[in-house]
C-alpha positions in Angstrom: -54.0 127.4 126.5 -50.9 129.5 127.0 -47.7 127.5 126.4 -45.2 127.1 129.2 -47.8 127.9 131.9 -48.3 125.6 134.9 -52.0 124.8 135.5 -53.2 123.5 138.9 -56.7 122.0 138.9 -57.1 121.8 142.7 -57.6 118.0 142.4 -55.0 117.4 145.1 -54.4 119.0 148.5 -50.8 119.5 147.5 -51.9 122.1 145.0 -53.1 124.4 147.8 -49.7 124.4 149.4 -48.0 125.0 146.0 -50.4 128.0 145.4 -49.5 129.5 148.7 -45.8 129.0 148.0 -46.3 130.8 144.6 -48.0 133.7 146.2 -45.5 134.0 149.0 -42.6 133.9 146.5 -44.3 136.5 144.3 -44.7 138.8 147.3 -41.0 138.6 148.0 -40.1 139.2 144.4 -39.3 142.9 143.7 -40.6 142.6 140.2 -44.1 141.6 141.4 -45.0 144.6 143.5 -48.6 144.2 144.5 -50.3 147.4 145.7 -53.4 145.6 144.8 -54.2 142.1 143.6 -54.7 143.1 140.0 -51.1 143.6 139.1 -50.0 140.5 140.9 -52.7 138.5 139.1 -51.7 139.8 135.7 -48.0 139.1 136.4 -48.7 135.6 137.6 -51.4 134.5 135.1 -48.8 134.3 132.4 -46.9 131.6 134.3 -49.5 129.9 136.5 -53.3 129.3 136.6 -55.7 127.6 139.0 -59.4 127.8 139.6 -60.2 130.8 141.8 -56.7 132.2 141.3 -57.8 135.9 141.2 -59.9 135.5 144.3 -57.1 133.8 146.2 -54.7 136.5 145.2 -57.2 139.2 146.5 -57.5 137.4 149.8 -53.7 137.0 150.1 -53.3 140.8 149.5 -55.9 141.6 152.1 -53.9 139.8 154.8 -50.5 140.8 153.6 -48.7 142.8 156.3 -46.4 144.4 153.8 -49.3 145.9 151.8 -51.1 147.2 154.9 
């Protein structure tokens, strides 16, 4: 386990809202440029983790209008 990292286990529906908020905030952050999902994943995995995180980031990038 990495210290100081928030872990969401998807046990609650609220986690899904939090995950979307995290991805949206990362998208708006100039330090987390995401030409592809890999960089965004590596930047976020040091702070957050949840099951299926890498897949969710990939899906988020595919529908991101800024990245298109």
